[in-house]
C-alpha positions as CSV (number, residue, x, y, z in Angstrom):
1,M,-121.5,-54.1,121.2
2,I,-119.2,-54.8,124.0
3,Q,-116.0,-56.6,122.8
4,R,-114.6,-59.0,125.3
5,K,-110.9,-58.5,126.1
6,R,-109.0,-61.5,125.1
7,G,-106.8,-62.9,127.9
8,A,-104.2,-65.6,128.0
9,G,-106.4,-68.6,128.1
10,P,-105.5,-72.3,127.9
11,R,-105.4,-72.2,124.1
12,D,-103.1,-69.2,124.1
13,K,-100.8,-71.0,126.6
14,M,-100.7,-74.1,124.4
15,D,-99.8,-71.9,121.4
16,A,-97.0,-70.3,123.4
17,D,-95.7,-73.7,124.5
18,R,-95.5,-74.8,120.9
19,T,-93.6,-71.7,119.7
20,T,-91.3,-71.1,122.7
21,P,-88.6,-73.8,123.2
22,P,-88.1,-74.9,126.8
23,M,-85.1,-73.5,128.7
24,P,-82.3,-76.1,128.9
25,D,-81.1,-77.3,132.2
26,I,-77.8,-75.6,132.8
27,P,-75.6,-77.5,135.2
28,S,-74.2,-75.4,138.1
29,V,-70.5,-74.8,138.2
30,D,-70.6,-73.4,141.8
31,A,-69.0,-75.5,144.6
32,Y,-71.4,-77.3,146.9
33,S,-72.1,-75.4,150.1
34,P,-70.8,-76.8,153.5
35,K,-74.3,-78.0,154.3
36,E,-74.5,-79.8,151.0
37,I,-71.1,-81.3,151.5
38,A,-72.3,-82.8,154.8
39,G,-75.1,-84.6,153.0
40,R,-72.7,-85.8,150.3
41,V,-70.2,-87.1,152.8
42,K,-73.0,-89.0,154.6
43,D,-74.2,-90.5,151.4
44,F,-70.7,-91.5,150.3
45,C,-70.0,-93.1,153.7
46,I,-73.1,-95.2,153.6
47,V,-71.9,-96.6,150.2
48,K,-68.4,-97.2,151.6
49,A,-69.7,-99.0,154.7
50,K,-71.8,-101.4,152.6
51,L,-69.1,-102.3,150.0
52,A,-68.5,-106.1,149.4
53,L,-65.3,-107.5,150.9
54,L,-63.4,-108.1,147.7
55,P,-63.7,-104.6,146.1
56,L,-63.2,-103.0,149.5
57,A,-59.9,-104.9,150.0
58,M,-58.7,-104.3,146.5
59,L,-59.5,-100.6,146.7
60,G,-57.8,-100.5,150.0
61,M,-54.6,-101.9,148.5
62,L,-54.7,-99.4,145.7
63,A,-55.0,-96.5,148.3
64,G,-52.0,-97.8,150.2
65,A,-49.9,-97.9,147.0
66,F,-51.2,-94.5,146.0
67,I,-50.1,-92.9,149.3
68,G,-46.8,-94.8,149.0
69,L,-46.3,-93.0,145.6
70,G,-46.8,-89.7,147.4
71,G,-44.2,-90.8,150.0
72,L,-41.8,-91.7,147.2
73,M,-42.1,-88.2,145.7
74,F,-41.6,-86.6,149.1
75,T,-38.4,-88.7,149.6
76,L,-37.1,-87.6,146.2
77,V,-37.5,-83.9,147.1
78,A,-36.1,-84.3,150.6
79,S,-33.0,-86.0,149.2
80,D,-31.9,-82.7,147.5
81,A,-29.5,-81.1,149.9
82,T,-29.4,-77.9,147.9
83,L,-32.9,-77.0,149.1
84,G,-33.4,-75.0,152.2
85,F,-35.5,-76.3,155.1
86,A,-38.7,-74.4,154.2
87,A,-38.4,-75.1,150.5
88,A,-37.8,-78.8,151.0
89,R,-40.8,-79.1,153.3
90,L,-43.1,-77.1,151.1
91,L,-42.1,-78.8,147.8
92,G,-42.1,-82.2,149.5
93,G,-45.6,-81.6,150.8
94,L,-46.8,-80.5,147.4
95,S,-45.3,-83.7,145.9
96,F,-46.9,-85.9,148.5
97,A,-50.4,-84.5,147.5
98,L,-50.1,-86.9,144.5
99,G,-51.2,-89.7,146.9
100,L,-54.6,-88.3,147.9
101,L,-55.2,-86.9,144.4
102,L,-54.9,-90.5,143.1
103,V,-57.1,-91.8,145.8
104,T,-59.8,-89.2,145.2
105,V,-59.8,-89.0,141.4
106,A,-58.9,-92.6,140.4
107,G,-60.9,-94.1,143.2
108,A,-59.6,-96.0,146.3
109,E,-60.4,-96.7,149.9
110,L,-58.1,-94.9,152.4
111,F,-58.4,-95.6,156.1
112,T,-57.7,-92.0,157.2
113,G,-60.2,-90.6,154.8
114,N,-62.8,-93.3,155.8
115,N,-62.7,-92.0,159.4
116,L,-65.4,-89.7,158.1
117,L,-67.7,-92.7,158.4
118,A,-68.3,-91.5,162.0
119,M,-70.7,-89.0,160.6
120,A,-73.0,-91.6,159.0
121,W,-72.6,-93.7,162.2
122,A,-73.7,-90.8,164.4
123,D,-76.7,-90.3,162.2
124,G,-77.7,-94.0,162.6
125,C,-77.3,-94.7,158.8
126,V,-74.6,-97.4,159.4
127,S,-74.0,-99.7,162.3
128,T,-71.0,-99.9,164.6
129,R,-70.1,-103.3,163.1
130,E,-70.2,-101.9,159.5
131,V,-67.9,-99.0,160.5
132,L,-65.4,-101.2,162.3
133,R,-65.4,-103.7,159.4
134,N,-64.6,-101.0,157.0
135,W,-61.8,-99.5,159.1
136,L,-60.2,-102.9,159.9
137,V,-60.3,-104.2,156.3
138,V,-59.2,-100.9,154.7
139,C,-56.4,-100.4,157.2
140,A,-55.0,-103.9,156.7
141,A,-55.4,-103.6,152.9
142,N,-53.7,-100.1,153.0
143,F,-50.7,-101.8,154.7
144,V,-50.5,-104.5,152.0
145,G,-50.6,-101.9,149.3
146,A,-48.1,-99.6,150.9
147,A,-45.7,-102.3,151.9
148,G,-46.1,-104.0,148.5
149,L,-45.1,-100.7,146.8
150,A,-42.1,-100.4,149.1
151,L,-41.0,-103.9,148.0
152,L,-41.3,-102.9,144.3
153,V,-39.4,-99.7,144.9
154,W,-36.6,-101.5,146.6
155,L,-36.4,-104.1,143.9
156,S,-36.3,-101.3,141.3
157,G,-33.1,-99.9,142.7
158,H,-34.8,-96.5,143.2
159,G,-32.8,-95.8,146.3
160,A,-29.6,-95.4,144.3
161,L,-30.8,-92.2,142.7
162,N,-28.9,-89.0,143.6
163,D,-25.8,-91.0,144.4
164,G,-27.7,-93.1,147.0
165,R,-29.0,-90.1,148.8
166,V,-32.6,-91.2,148.1
167,A,-32.0,-94.4,150.1
168,S,-30.2,-92.6,153.0
169,T,-33.1,-90.1,153.1
170,A,-35.7,-92.9,153.3
171,I,-33.8,-94.5,156.2
172,R,-33.5,-91.1,158.0
173,I,-37.2,-90.4,157.6
174,A,-38.2,-93.8,159.0
175,T,-35.7,-93.8,161.8
176,A,-37.0,-90.4,163.0
177,K,-40.5,-91.8,163.0
178,A,-39.5,-94.8,165.0
179,Q,-37.9,-92.6,167.7
180,L,-41.0,-90.4,168.3
181,P,-42.4,-90.6,171.8
182,F,-45.9,-92.1,172.1
183,A,-47.7,-88.9,173.0
184,E,-45.9,-86.9,170.3
185,A,-46.7,-89.5,167.6
186,F,-50.4,-89.5,168.8
187,F,-50.9,-85.7,168.6
188,R,-49.1,-85.5,165.3
189,G,-51.5,-88.1,164.1
190,V,-54.4,-86.1,165.3
191,L,-53.3,-82.9,163.5
192,C,-52.4,-84.9,160.4
193,N,-55.9,-86.4,159.9
194,V,-57.7,-83.2,160.7
195,L,-56.0,-81.8,157.5
196,V,-56.4,-85.0,155.5
197,C,-60.2,-85.3,156.3
198,M,-60.6,-81.6,155.6
199,A,-59.0,-82.2,152.2
200,A,-61.4,-85.1,151.5
201,W,-64.3,-83.0,152.8
202,M,-63.5,-80.0,150.6
203,A,-62.9,-82.3,147.6
204,L,-66.6,-83.2,147.8
205,A,-67.4,-79.6,147.3
206,G,-65.9,-79.7,143.8
207,R,-67.7,-80.5,140.6
208,S,-64.6,-81.1,138.5
209,V,-61.2,-82.7,138.8
210,T,-59.6,-79.2,138.9
211,D,-61.9,-78.3,141.8
212,K,-60.9,-81.4,143.7
213,A,-57.2,-80.9,143.0
214,V,-57.2,-77.4,144.4
215,A,-59.1,-78.5,147.5
216,I,-56.7,-81.3,148.2
217,V,-53.3,-79.8,147.5
218,F,-53.2,-77.1,150.2
219,P,-54.2,-79.2,153.3
220,I,-52.0,-82.1,152.3
221,T,-49.0,-79.8,151.7
222,A,-49.6,-78.2,155.1
223,F,-49.6,-81.5,157.1
224,V,-46.5,-82.8,155.3
225,A,-44.6,-79.6,155.7
226,A,-45.5,-79.4,159.4
227,G,-44.2,-82.9,160.0
228,F,-47.4,-84.5,161.1
229,E,-47.9,-88.3,161.1
230,H,-50.0,-90.2,158.5
231,S,-50.3,-93.9,159.4
232,I,-50.6,-95.1,155.8
233,A,-47.6,-93.1,154.6
234,N,-45.6,-94.7,157.5
235,M,-46.7,-98.1,156.3
236,Y,-44.6,-97.3,153.2
237,F,-41.7,-95.4,154.8
238,M,-40.9,-98.0,157.4
239,P,-40.9,-101.2,155.4
240,L,-38.9,-99.5,152.7
241,A,-36.3,-98.3,155.2
242,M,-36.0,-101.9,156.6
243,L,-35.5,-103.3,153.1
244,L,-32.8,-100.7,152.6
245,G,-30.9,-101.8,155.7
246,A,-32.2,-99.5,158.4
247,P,-31.6,-100.9,161.9
248,L,-35.4,-101.2,162.5
249,G,-37.6,-104.1,163.3
250,A,-41.3,-105.0,163.2
251,M,-41.8,-103.7,166.8
252,D,-40.4,-100.3,165.9
253,M,-43.0,-100.1,163.2
254,V,-45.8,-101.2,165.6
255,R,-44.6,-98.6,168.3
256,N,-45.1,-95.9,165.7
257,L,-48.3,-97.1,164.0
258,V,-50.3,-97.7,167.2
259,P,-50.2,-94.1,168.5
260,V,-50.4,-92.6,164.9
261,I,-53.4,-94.7,164.0
262,A,-55.1,-93.8,167.2
263,G,-54.4,-90.1,166.6
264,N,-55.6,-90.3,163.0
265,L,-58.9,-91.8,164.3
266,V,-59.4,-89.0,166.8
267,G,-58.5,-86.3,164.3
268,G,-60.7,-87.5,161.5
269,S,-63.6,-89.1,163.3
270,V,-64.0,-86.7,166.3
271,L,-62.6,-83.3,165.2
272,V,-63.9,-83.4,161.7
273,A,-66.8,-85.9,161.2
274,L,-68.5,-85.5,164.5
275,V,-68.0,-81.8,164.7
276,Y,-69.6,-81.3,161.3
277,Y,-72.3,-83.8,162.2
278,V,-73.4,-81.6,165.1
279,I,-73.2,-78.4,163.1
280,Y,-75.0,-79.5,159.9
281,V,-76.8,-82.9,160.4
282,R,-77.9,-83.0,164.0
283,T,-78.8,-79.3,164.2
284,E,-80.8,-79.5,161.0
285,R,-82.7,-82.6,162.2
286,G,-83.5,-80.8,165.4
287,R,-84.9,-77.8,163.5
288,T,-87.0,-80.1,161.2
289,A,-88.4,-81.8,164.3
290,S,-89.3,-78.5,165.9
291,R,-91.1,-77.3,162.8
292,S,-93.0,-80.6,162.7
293,R,-94.1,-80.2,166.3
294,L,-95.2,-76.6,165.7
295,A,-97.2,-77.7,162.6
296,V,-98.9,-80.7,164.2
297,G,-98.9,-79.8,167.8
298,E,-97.8,-81.8,170.8
299,P,-100.2,-84.4,172.2
300,G,-102.7,-82.8,174.5
301,D,-102.4,-79.3,172.9
302,R,-105.7,-77.4,172.8
303,L,-106.9,-75.7,169.7
304,P,-107.6,-72.0,170.3
């Protein structure tokens, strides 16, 4: 009698399923890849572009205040005359990183970071009107938040710290910014927002607060230490200096903010968002289209 060899039939598989517990889904702790970051940035930008006006404005005011707190910390460090040049710049930049950490982790809308919306715009996911609306509302709200914090800091008597050196340092910082030539302010703005948007970009690679903090701290420290120009930080420094008695007026602030905002736009939108759009989004779309044409065939193609 021939005995049939028993295989793993459907009944055996059902028995195995009942006795073997399913493997749990283990969340990945690895950082997102650059290509995955591009997709996440685009998705985040679509959400930002479609935010209702009230939360957009309120989140913008928070971001201006958060960046102002970073400026406050930088001023404290810079007022210590015992620090050497390099140490003061490095520690001041490290302290200023508080601002973008608050924006990223606590949640806020920052004009310079939102220059990344250019990626979603280039991909046709948001309209020109939506992008301009976001930038205008957020930039204005950032100014309200930053200038509002400057008023609170002035009212608190904060400038009297370190025998008044904090106030004199704030005035010196703002006066130097007001005296920058247009072209120099513009290119410092370009370089600044390349680093700010790279910090925001890399923060989206992280899966934890620690990941995001590590990604943010080094680019922000670098731009501050190098003396580059961040428009929203200047919206804190210059009103504070005027309140402290600096010989500056509204036109001095405008002459600084116009080239710096323009430079921030070019640095973030063109040199980061559009560059990565070409590398990861447009190129991948072209490859997908090519594969589709190969699979389906162009109109008029003959079958072999």
